[in-house]
C-alpha positions in Angstrom: 134.8 123.5 118.0 136.8 123.5 121.2 140.6 123.0 120.9 142.1 119.6 121.6 144.6 119.2 124.5 147.7 117.1 124.0 146.2 113.8 125.2 143.1 114.3 122.9 145.4 115.0 120.0 147.4 111.9 120.6 144.2 109.8 120.9 142.7 111.4 117.8 145.9 110.4 115.8 145.5 106.8 117.1 141.8 106.9 116.1 142.5 108.1 112.5 145.4 105.7 112.1 143.9 102.6 113.6 140.5 103.0 111.8 142.0 104.2 108.5 139.7 107.2 108.4 140.4 108.6 104.9 139.8 112.3 104.6 139.7 112.9 108.4 142.5 115.0 110.0 143.2 114.1 113.6 143.4 117.8 114.5 140.1 118.4 112.9 138.1 116.1 115.2 136.0 118.2 117.6 136.8 116.7 121.0 133.2 117.3 122.2 131.4 115.9 119.1 129.9 112.4 119.2 132.2 109.6 117.9 129.2 107.5 116.7 126.3 108.1 114.4 125.8 111.8 113.5 129.2 112.8 114.8 132.3 111.1 113.4 130.1 108.2 112.1 131.8 105.3 113.8 130.0 102.0 114.3 130.4 99.0 116.7 133.1 97.4 114.6 135.1 100.6 114.8 134.6 100.6 118.6 136.1 97.1 118.8 139.1 98.1 116.6 139.6 101.3 118.6 139.4 99.4 121.9 142.1 97.0 120.6 144.4 99.9 119.5 143.9 101.6 122.9 144.7 98.3 124.7 148.0 98.0 122.7 149.0 101.6 123.1 148.0 102.4 126.7 148.1 99.0 128.4 144.6 98.5 129.7 141.5 96.7 128.4 138.2 98.4 127.5 135.5 95.8 128.1 132.8 95.3 125.5 130.3 94.4 128.2 130.8 97.5 130.3 127.8 99.5 131.2 130.0 102.6 131.0 130.8 102.2 127.3 128.2 104.8 126.1 129.8 107.4 128.4 133.4 106.4 127.7 132.9 106.5 123.9 130.6 109.5 123.9 133.2 111.8 122.5 137.0 112.1 122.0 137.2 114.2 125.2 135.3 111.5 127.2 137.4 108.7 125.8 140.6 110.7 126.4 139.7 111.3 130.0 139.0 107.6 130.5 142.3 106.7 128.9 144.3 109.1 131.0 142.7 107.7 134.2 143.4 104.1 133.4 146.6 104.0 131.2 149.5 101.9 132.4 152.0 102.9 129.7 
């Protein structure tokens, strides 16, 4: 597991908090592991909840119809990079 940077750690904490991931420590999420299926095991409902939490915290919308969503939500690292590029708060 590669170490999380500060932005990834902050986003991991938001992910665990907003999705009520019992038994998952934010600092234990591998930033390069997949968020869905075999990785963290998130599903499409989790993606919607996470997108809402990101919108509230960082001030921009993740669109459900975006062709980029597979890339954006591929891993904590990919999601964090996207958030850092688009955040307004």
